[in-house]
C-alpha positions in Angstrom: 0.0 0.0 0.0 1.2 3.5 -0.8 -0.5 6.6 0.7 -3.6 4.5 1.6 -3.9 3.1 -1.9 -3.8 -0.6 -2.4 -1.4 -1.9 -5.0 -1.8 -5.1 -7.0 0.5 -6.6 -9.7 -0.6 -9.0 -12.5 2.2 -11.3 -13.7 1.4 -13.1 -16.9 3.6 -16.1 -17.4 4.1 -18.9 -19.9 6.9 -21.5 -19.4 9.0 -19.2 -17.2 10.3 -21.7 -14.7 13.9 -20.3 -14.9 12.9 -16.6 -14.2 9.6 -16.6 -12.4 11.0 -17.2 -8.9 13.4 -14.2 -9.2 10.6 -12.1 -10.6 8.2 -12.8 -7.8 10.9 -12.3 -5.1 11.7 -8.9 -6.6 8.2 -7.5 -6.3 8.4 -4.6 -3.7 7.0 -5.0 -0.2 4.5 -2.2 -0.7 2.6 -4.3 -3.2 -0.5 -5.8 -1.4 -1.5 -8.5 -4.0 0.1 -10.4 -6.8 -1.9 -12.3 -9.4 0.3 -14.8 -11.3 -1.6 -15.9 -14.4 -0.1 -19.1 -15.7 -1.1 -19.4 -19.4 -1.1 -23.3 -19.5 2.7 -23.6 -19.0 4.1 -27.0 -19.8 7.2 -26.6 -17.6 7.5 -26.1 -13.8 6.4 -22.5 -13.7 3.7 -23.2 -11.1 6.0 -25.3 -8.9 8.7 -22.6 -9.0 6.1 -19.9 -8.2 4.8 -21.8 -5.2 8.4 -22.4 -4.0 8.7 -18.6 -3.4 6.3 -18.9 -0.6 4.9 -15.4 -0.8 1.4 -15.2 0.8 0.6 -12.2 -1.5 0.8 -14.4 -4.5 -2.3 -16.2 -5.9 -1.7 -18.4 -9.0 -4.4 -18.8 -11.6 -3.8 -21.4 -14.3 -5.5 -21.4 -17.7 -6.5 -24.8 -18.9 -5.2 -24.0 -22.4 -2.8 -21.4 -23.8 -4.8 -18.3 -24.6 -2.2 -15.7 -25.0 -0.7 -12.8 -23.0 -3.6 -10.5 -23.6 -6.0 -13.2 -22.3 -3.7 -13.6 -19.3 -4.0 -9.9 -18.5 -7.8 -10.1 -18.9 -7.9 -12.9 -16.3 -5.6 -10.9 -14.0 -7.6 -7.7 -14.4 -10.9 -9.5 -13.8 -9.5 -11.0 -10.5 -8.3 -7.5 -9.5 -11.7 -5.9 -10.2 -13.5 -8.7 -8.3 -11.3 -8.2 -5.3 -11.3 -4.4 -5.2 -14.9 -3.1 -5.1 -15.9 -0.1 -7.2 -14.8 3.1 -5.6 -11.8 1.5 -3.8 -8.6 3.4 -4.1 -6.6 0.7 -5.8 -4.1 0.5 -8.7 -3.1 -2.5 -10.8 0.3 -2.8 -12.4 1.6 -5.4 -14.9 5.1 -7.0 -14.6 6.1 -9.8 -17.0 7.2 -13.1 -15.6 10.5 -13.1 -17.5 12.2 -10.4 -15.4 12.2 -7.7 -18.2 10.8 -5.0 -15.8 12.9 -3.4 -13.1 11.0 -3.6 -9.8 12.8 -0.5 -8.6 11.0 1.4 -11.3 7.5 0.3 -10.3 7.0 3.2 -8.0 7.9 5.5 -10.9 5.3 3.9 -13.1 2.7 4.3 -10.3 3.5 7.9 -9.4 1.3 9.7 -12.0 -1.6 7.6 -10.9 -1.0 8.3 -7.2 -0.8 12.0 -8.0 -4.1 11.9 -9.9 -2.5 12.9 -13.2 -3.3 9.8 -15.2 -5.7 6.9 -15.6 -3.2 4.6 -17.3 0.6 4.7 -17.3 3.0 2.8 -19.5 6.7 2.5 -19.6 8.7 4.0 -22.4 12.0 2.2 -23.1 12.6 4.4 -26.2 13.0 7.5 -24.0 15.5 5.9 -21.6 19.1 7.3 -22.1 20.5 3.8 -22.4 18.1 2.5 -25.0 20.8 2.5 -27.8 23.0 0.1 -25.9 20.4 -2.0 -24.0 17.6 -2.5 -26.5 18.3 -4.7 -29.6 18.2 -2.7 -32.8 15.5 -4.8 -34.5 13.2 -4.4 -31.4 13.9 -0.7 -31.2 13.0 -0.1 -34.8 10.0 -2.3 -34.6 8.7 -0.5 -31.6 9.3 2.9 -33.2 7.2 1.9 -36.3 4.4 0.3 -34.3 4.3 3.3 -32.0 3.9 5.7 -34.9 1.0 3.6 -36.3 -0.6 3.4 -32.8 -0.4 7.2 -32.4 -2.3 7.7 -35.6 -5.0 5.2 -34.7 -5.5 6.3 -31.1 -4.8 10.1 -31.3 -2.4 9.8 -28.4 0.3 11.8 -30.1 2.6 11.9 -27.1 2.7 8.1 -26.6 5.7 6.1 -27.7 6.9 2.5 -27.2 3.4 1.2 -27.6 4.6 -2.4 -27.1 6.0 -1.9 -23.6 4.1 -4.1 -21.2 5.3 -2.4 -18.0 2.0 -0.6 -17.2 -0.3 0.5 -14.4 -3.9 1.6 -14.2 -6.5 2.8 -11.8 -9.3 0.6 -10.6 -11.8 3.1 -12.1 -10.5 3.0 -15.7 -10.2 -0.8 -15.7 -13.8 -1.0 -14.4 -14.9 1.1 -17.4 -13.1 -1.1 -19.9 -14.5 -4.4 -21.3 -11.3 -6.2 -20.2 -12.8 -9.6 -21.0 -12.7 -8.8 -24.7 -9.1 -7.5 -24.8 -7.2 -8.8 -27.8 -5.8 -12.1 -26.4 -2.3 -12.2 -27.9 0.6 -9.9 -28.6 -1.5 -7.1 -30.1 -3.2 -6.4 -26.8 -1.2 -3.2 -25.9 -2.4 -1.5 -29.1 -6.0 -2.7 -28.7 -5.9 -1.5 -25.1 -4.6 1.9 -26.0 -7.3 2.3 -28.6 -10.0 1.4 -26.1 -8.6 3.9 -23.6 -8.7 6.6 -26.3 -12.4 5.9 -26.9 -13.0 6.5 -23.1 -10.9 9.7 -23.1 -8.5 8.2 -20.6 -5.4 10.1 -19.6 -2.4 8.1 -20.7 1.1 9.0 -19.5 4.5 7.6 -20.6 7.4 7.3 -18.1 10.9 6.3 -19.1 11.9 2.8 -18.0 15.1 0.9 -18.5 15.1 -1.8 -21.3 16.1 -5.2 -19.8 17.2 -8.0 -22.0 19.1 -10.7 -20.2 18.7 -14.5 -20.5 15.1 -14.6 -21.5 14.1 -16.0 -24.9 11.7 -13.9 -27.0 8.7 -15.7 -28.5 7.8 -12.6 -30.5 8.1 -13.0 -34.3 7.9 -9.5 -35.7 7.1 -10.7 -39.2 4.0 -12.5 -37.9 3.0 -10.1 -35.1 3.5 -6.9 -37.0 0.8 -7.4 -39.7 -1.6 -8.6 -36.9 -1.1 -5.4 -34.9 -1.6 -3.3 -38.1 -4.8 -5.2 -38.7 -6.0 -4.6 -35.1 -5.3 -0.8 -35.4 -6.9 -0.5 -38.9 -10.0 -2.3 -37.8 -10.2 -0.2 -34.6 -9.6 3.1 -36.5 -12.0 2.5 -39.4 -14.3 -0.2 -38.1 -16.3 -0.6 -35.0 -15.5 1.1 -31.7 -15.1 -2.2 -29.9 -12.4 -4.5 -31.4 -13.3 -8.0 -30.7 -11.7 -10.5 -33.1 -13.1 -14.0 -33.4 -10.4 -15.6 -31.1 -11.2 -13.2 -28.3 -13.9 -15.5 -26.9 -15.1 -15.5 -23.3 -12.5 -16.9 -21.0 -13.1 -20.6 -20.2 -13.6 -21.8 -16.6 -10.2 -21.7 -14.8 -8.9 -25.2 -14.2 -6.8 -24.5 -11.2 -6.2 -21.7 -8.7 -3.5 -21.7 -6.0 -2.5 -19.5 -3.1 1.1 -19.5 -2.0 1.6 -20.0 1.7 4.3 -18.0 3.7 
């Protein structure tokens, strides 16, 4: 809790047995609740998460792999169910692969705590070390997709649209149809468009790019066209982007609570 505001973190994870333990142990003590959403991992992600023994952590496991956007939908829904409407609460997202610096979480939360934003996202492109820390192909891809996202959403100040280090107020998440969020890697662009339709205040804050031993599953040649399609459909089609694969979430097969 910070200044009387409850803080929750959603951690989407898929086959992160090597890094999930360190990620969970790094989450700052002021965080009240951690929702780890296991997207049907086939390795020991759940076992490694339980081994941390943090009582703040609840683990929800999808019965089938649905995608990172669907994992966020599950986490947001759990957060909304636990925090009643009107509750002063914030929900951040930190990936299970350790790509987000936990020391920067308070920086991401700060505009929300000051009442200056409804949604905050990290911006690796504005970090002074981006040239040396972020692989060139990822940097150029993020620059291109950010430019297209700005055109589609009208958020002319927003950059690094693909950065998943984010935080939002309980109020703005409650106004979104989080269940129909695009289920896979195009979710940040879909979410920004939905926020723009609500007139949400979106703020960027510089965050450090982290690329260590994790293995990227992102294929830019496959994902890039998909993101462009999402934005074009959002910009020129219906206000609510709900592709066929964004079906209602199936019943959750397993739910765990770590014991301290």
